[in-house]
C-alpha positions in Angstrom: -3.7 11.8 -14.7 0.0 11.5 -15.0 1.8 8.4 -16.0 5.3 6.9 -16.0 7.2 7.4 -19.3 9.4 4.4 -19.2 9.8 2.9 -22.7 9.3 -0.9 -22.7 9.6 -1.3 -26.4 13.4 -1.2 -26.3 14.0 -3.8 -23.6 13.3 -7.5 -22.9 12.9 -6.9 -19.1 10.4 -4.9 -17.0 9.6 -4.2 -13.4 6.0 -3.5 -12.4 5.4 -1.6 -9.2 1.8 -2.4 -8.2 -0.4 -0.6 -5.7 -4.0 -1.2 -4.9 -5.7 1.5 -6.9 -7.6 4.8 -6.7 -10.5 6.6 -8.4 -9.8 8.6 -11.6 -11.4 11.7 -10.0 -12.8 12.8 -6.6 -16.4 12.6 -7.8 -19.2 10.3 -6.8 -19.4 8.7 -10.3 -15.7 8.0 -10.4 -15.6 6.7 -6.9 -18.6 4.5 -7.6 -16.8 2.9 -10.5 -13.8 2.3 -8.4 -15.7 0.9 -5.4 -17.7 -1.4 -7.7 -14.5 -2.9 -9.1 -12.7 -3.0 -5.8 -15.5 -4.3 -3.6 -16.6 -6.9 -6.2 -13.4 -8.8 -5.8 -14.0 -11.9 -3.7 -10.4 -11.5 -2.3 -11.6 -8.3 -0.6 -15.1 -9.3 0.5 -15.5 -13.0 1.4 -19.2 -13.1 1.6 -21.4 -15.4 -0.6 -21.6 -13.6 -4.0 -25.4 -13.3 -4.2 -25.8 -11.9 -0.7 -22.9 -9.5 -1.2 -24.3 -8.4 -4.6 -27.5 -7.3 -2.9 -25.7 -5.5 -0.1 -23.2 -3.8 -2.5 -25.8 -2.6 -5.0 -28.6 -1.7 -2.6 -26.8 -0.4 0.4 -23.1 0.5 -0.4 -22.9 1.9 -3.9 -26.0 4.2 -3.7 -24.7 6.0 -0.6 -21.0 5.5 0.1 -19.5 7.1 -3.0 -20.7 10.6 -2.1 -19.0 10.5 1.3 -15.9 8.9 0.0 -15.7 11.3 -2.9 -15.8 14.2 -0.4 -12.9 12.6 1.5 -10.9 12.1 -1.7 -11.5 15.8 -2.7 -9.9 16.8 0.6 -6.6 15.1 -0.3 -6.6 15.4 -4.2 -3.4 17.2 -5.3 -2.0 18.5 -8.6 -5.0 17.2 -10.4 -4.6 13.6 -9.4 -4.8 11.1 -6.5 -1.8 11.2 -4.1 -1.4 7.4 -4.5 -1.1 7.6 -8.3 1.2 10.6 -8.1 3.5 8.8 -5.6 3.4 5.5 -7.5 4.6 7.3 -10.6 7.3 9.1 -8.6 8.4 5.7 -7.2 8.6 4.1 -10.6 10.5 7.1 -12.0 12.9 7.0 -9.1 13.5 3.3 -9.3 14.0 3.6 -13.1 16.7 6.2 -12.5 18.4 4.1 -9.8 18.4 0.9 -11.9 19.7 2.9 -15.0 22.6 4.1 -12.8 23.3 0.8 -11.1 23.0 -1.5 -14.1 23.9 0.4 -17.2 24.7 -2.8 -19.1 21.1 -4.0 -19.3 17.9 -2.1 -20.2 15.0 -2.5 -17.7 11.7 -0.6 -17.9 10.0 0.3 -14.7 6.2 0.9 -14.9 3.5 1.7 -12.4 0.3 -0.4 -12.3 -2.8 -0.8 -10.1 -4.9 -3.8 -9.1 -8.1 -1.7 -9.6 -8.5 1.5 -11.6 -5.8 3.0 -13.8 -3.1 2.3 -14.9 -4.5 -1.3 -14.7 -2.1 -4.2 -14.2 -3.8 -6.2 -17.0 -3.5 -3.3 -19.5 0.2 -2.8 -18.5 0.9 -6.5 -19.1 -0.8 -6.1 -22.5 1.5 -3.3 -23.3 4.6 -5.2 -22.3 3.5 -8.3 -24.3 2.9 -6.1 -27.4 6.4 -4.7 -27.0 7.9 -8.2 -26.8 9.1 -8.0 -23.2 10.1 -11.5 -22.2 11.0 -11.2 -18.5 8.8 -9.4 -15.9 9.2 -8.8 -12.2 5.9 -7.9 -10.3 6.5 -6.1 -7.0 3.2 -5.5 -5.1 3.9 -2.6 -2.9 2.2 -4.2 0.1 5.0 -4.8 2.7 3.0 -7.5 4.6 1.4 -10.1 2.4 -2.4 -10.5 2.6 -4.8 -12.4 0.3 -6.8 -9.2 0.2 -4.0 -7.2 -1.4 -1.1 -9.1 -2.8 -3.3 -12.1 -3.4 -5.5 -9.9 -5.6 -2.4 -8.9 -7.7 -1.6 -12.6 -8.3 -5.2 -13.1 -9.4 -5.1 -10.3 -12.0 -1.8 -11.5 -13.4 -3.0 -15.1 -13.5 -6.2 -14.2 -15.3 -4.1 -12.3 -17.8 -1.7 -15.2 -18.3 -4.6 -17.5 -19.1 -5.3 -15.3 -22.2 -1.8 -15.5 -23.5 -0.2 -18.0 -25.9 3.4 -16.8 -25.7 3.9 -16.2 -21.9 6.8 -14.2 -20.6 8.7 -15.2 -17.5 7.0 -13.6 -14.6 8.5 -13.4 -11.1 6.4 -12.2 -8.1 8.0 -10.7 -5.0 5.6 -11.8 -2.2 6.4 -9.2 0.4 9.2 -7.6 2.4 7.7 -7.2 5.9 11.0 -7.9 7.7 13.6 -6.9 5.1 16.4 -5.1 6.9 16.4 -2.1 4.4 12.6 -1.7 4.8 12.9 -1.8 8.6 15.7 0.7 8.6 14.0 3.0 6.2 10.9 3.1 8.5 13.1 3.6 11.6 15.1 6.4 9.9 11.9 8.1 8.9 10.6 8.1 12.5 14.0 9.3 13.8 14.2 12.2 11.3 10.6 13.3 12.1 11.4 13.2 15.8 14.6 15.2 15.4 12.5 18.0 13.9 9.2 17.6 15.9 10.3 16.1 19.2 9.7 12.7 20.8 6.1 11.9 21.8 4.8 10.0 24.8 3.8 7.1 22.5 4.5 6.0 19.0 1.6 4.1 17.4 2.1 1.8 14.4 -1.2 1.6 12.7 -1.8 -1.0 10.0 -4.8 -1.5 7.6 -7.0 -4.2 9.2 -8.6 -7.3 7.9 -11.6 -9.2 9.3 -10.7 -11.8 12.0 -12.1 -14.7 10.0 -9.6 -14.0 7.2 -6.8 -14.5 9.6 -8.4 -17.6 11.1 -8.5 -19.1 7.7 -4.8 -18.7 7.3 -4.1 -15.1 6.1 -0.6 -14.4 7.6 -1.1 -10.6 7.4 -1.6 -9.8 11.2 1.5 -11.9 12.2 3.5 -10.1 9.5 2.3 -6.7 10.8 3.3 -7.6 14.4 6.7 -8.7 13.1 7.2 -5.4 11.2 6.2 -3.3 14.2 8.5 -5.3 16.6 11.5 -4.9 14.3 10.9 -1.1 13.9 10.5 -0.7 17.7 13.8 -2.6 18.2 15.6 -0.5 15.5 14.4 2.6 17.4 15.4 1.2 20.8 11.9 1.7 22.2 10.7 0.2 25.4 7.4 -1.7 25.4 5.6 1.2 27.1 6.7 3.7 24.4 4.9 2.1 21.4 2.0 0.0 20.3 0.4 -1.6 17.3 -3.1 -1.1 16.1 -5.4 -1.7 13.0 -7.5 0.8 11.1 -9.9 1.1 8.2 -12.7 -1.2 9.3 -15.5 -1.8 6.8 -18.9 -3.4 7.5 -20.1 -5.0 10.7 -17.7 -7.9 10.8 -15.2 -8.1 13.7 -11.7 -7.1 12.5 -8.2 -7.7 13.9 -7.7 -5.7 17.1 -6.8 -3.4 18.7 -8.7 -0.8 16.7 -6.7 2.4 16.1 -9.5 4.8 17.0 -10.4 2.9 20.2 -6.8 2.7 21.4 -6.2 6.4 20.8 -9.3 7.2 22.8 -8.1 4.9 25.7 -4.7 6.5 25.6 -6.0 10.0 25.8 -8.4 9.1 28.6 -5.5 7.5 30.5 -3.5 10.7 30.4 -1.3 10.2 27.3 -0.8 13.7 25.9 1.3 13.3 22.8 1.2 10.7 20.0 3.0 10.2 16.7 1.5 7.7 14.3 3.0 5.9 11.4 1.4 3.3 9.1 4.0 0.7 7.9 1.4 -1.2 5.8 1.3 1.7 3.3 4.1 2.2 0.8 2.4 5.4 -0.4 0.3 8.1 1.3 -3.4 7.7 0.3 -6.9 8.2 1.6 -6.3 5.9 4.5 -3.3 7.8 5.7 -3.9 11.4 4.7 -7.5 11.6 5.6 -8.3 8.7 8.0 -5.0 8.7 10.0 -3.9 12.3 9.7 -7.3 14.0 10.1 -10.0 11.7 11.5 -7.9 9.9 14.1 -6.3 13.2 15.1 -9.7 14.5 16.0 -10.5 11.3 17.9 -7.4 11.7 20.1 -7.7 15.4 20.7 -11.4 15.2 21.4 -10.7 12.4 24.0 -8.3 14.7 25.9 -5.0 14.3 24.0 -2.9 17.4 23.4 -0.6 16.6 20.5 -1.1 14.3 17.5 1.2 14.0 14.5 1.2 11.8 11.5 4.6 10.6 10.1 4.3 10.3 6.3 4.7 7.0 4.5 8.0 6.2 2.8 6.7 7.2 -0.6 9.6 8.0 -2.9 12.2 8.3 -0.1 15.6 7.3 -1.4 15.9 4.6 1.2 12.6 3.1 0.1 13.7 3.0 -3.5 17.0 1.5 -2.5 15.1 -1.3 -0.8 13.1 -1.9 -3.9 16.3 -2.1 -6.0 17.7 -4.6 -3.4 14.7 -6.8 -3.9 14.8 -6.6 -7.7 18.5 -6.8 -8.5 19.1 -10.5 -7.6 16.2 -11.4 -9.9 17.5 -9.3 -12.7 20.9 -11.0 -12.2 19.2 -14.3 -12.6 17.4 -13.2 -15.8 20.7 -12.1 -17.2 22.4 -15.3 -16.3 19.9 -17.4 -18.4 19.6 -14.9 -21.3 
């Protein structure tokens, strides 16, 4: 595994870029460890603990890791998970940008994960040991959900409960409608279409959540719809040129609709021949984009009668993406400096 090399020991301020997490290796044992941690979080699975423990230990963990490990193996690159490689690249790029923009103040940028390594709790331990007094936590989930960003808050809160001398910690909740984020997405689509042509339809596919989560107040689906609408407007698309859908269902619960694979099947059967798909919920390419969207759903569309299916990569370490992160962070750093 690679890691960001920012030195937090010489600064009083730090920025943590936090993504969800990934196994340490594309093997069943490593995937099983990761899934146990991830799926044991009550933020992710809102089922009574005893019932879920039985399901998880008797039906999920004995069987799912082998299949998931095979999927991870198909996307593993340069000896590591794409998500971790990209997170490190994002942290390094933001470090360089901040160093250039604000040479009068030292800020360390570090990567962290809610689950797996580098863990958020261990990274906070490192910063505390180095005497860092002011920390910005930026969860790289553009649309807030309790299942993703909420879990980041939980990890940080549990860590804070163990500390006597607490640093100042500022969370950035999300950025689903930030103009620089919308423009970065629209520009990525435009650049792709300049090279590969314009499809019959553009599909914006977001990671789904169960419907009961939304009914209990999770704002995620509304934020996804807002992001998609803003991107469509920035691209000047008519209503019949694009759609929104939700992917990555797990279990038998009903999830937010329309489902990506179902919609792609309906489009192909209705005569739609070419589709390009983008996933604005993901700040970095990962299993859900590189395997599920780029491969599995391509097969769904082509097997249903479609002719051309193309996946548009996530923003990853694109300069516009990093500039958006800096725009979110700089006002907070200005505030830190004003009170120091």
